[in-house]
N, C-alpha and C positions, 0 to 999 in steps of 0.2 A: 597762763603761759609764763614760763620763767624768764627772768630778766637776763639779758646778755651780760657776761662779766666784762668789766673794763680792766684792761691789762695794767699792771703796775707802772709800766713805762709811760702809758698814756696819762695815768694819774700824776706821775711826776712832772710831765710836760704841762698839764693843767695847773699844777701847783706853781711851777715856775712862771707861767703867764699871769696867774693871780697875784703873785708877789711883785711882778712888774707893773701891776695896776691895770691890766687889760680887762675889758668888760667881758661878761660871759658870752655875749653875742659875737664879739670879735674872736674869742677863743674858738668858738664853734666854727666860724668861717676859716680860721687858720688851719684847724685840724681837718676840715673838709677838703681844703686845697691839698693837704698832705695825704689824702686818701683815707682818712679816719672818719667814719660816720658816727657822730655823737649828737645827742639832743641837748638843747640848752638846759633842760631840766636835770639832766645827768651832771652837767657842769655845776649847776646850782647845788645839787645834792653833795657832790664832792667838796664844794666850797663850805657848805654847812658842816660836814663831818670834820673838815680841817679846823674850822672855827671852834667846834666843840672840843677837839683835841688840844687846841691852843689854850682854851679856858681851863681845861683840866690840868692836873699836875704832871701827867705823863707826857712823854714826847710823841711827836708825830711818828706813826709807824707805817712806813711804806716798805714792804719787803720785796726784794727782787730775787727771782729764782736764779740760782747759780747755773752757769752754762757748763756743759760737760768739758769744754775745752779749758776752762779755768782750772779745774781740778787736775787735768793732765799736765798743764803748764806748770802748776805749782809742784807737782811730783817731779817733773824734769829738773826744775831749779834745785829742789832739795837733793835730788840724786847727784847733780853736778857739784853742789857745795858741800855735801856730806863726805868728808875725808877723814880717815882714821888718824893719820899723823899729819896734821896741817903744819906748814912751814912756820917757824917762829921768826920774830924780828931779830 
């Protein structure tokens, strides 16, 4: 049976809690109160993978997917700021 994928946002929250020094048991309880069901072993696995990345020379890679709204907002800003003859000082 395949393992359920843990979202990037949840991984980031776990990382923040670990950096604050929270225990894995406490992290599980906090996430459970927020409606996120996760096992202590999953928190432990994320902690080990982060430790491995810290020991390696590469940086921690947590990729967040872009929201579709972000791209449209950027295009709106570019459209409003893109002027052919901008006023000079």
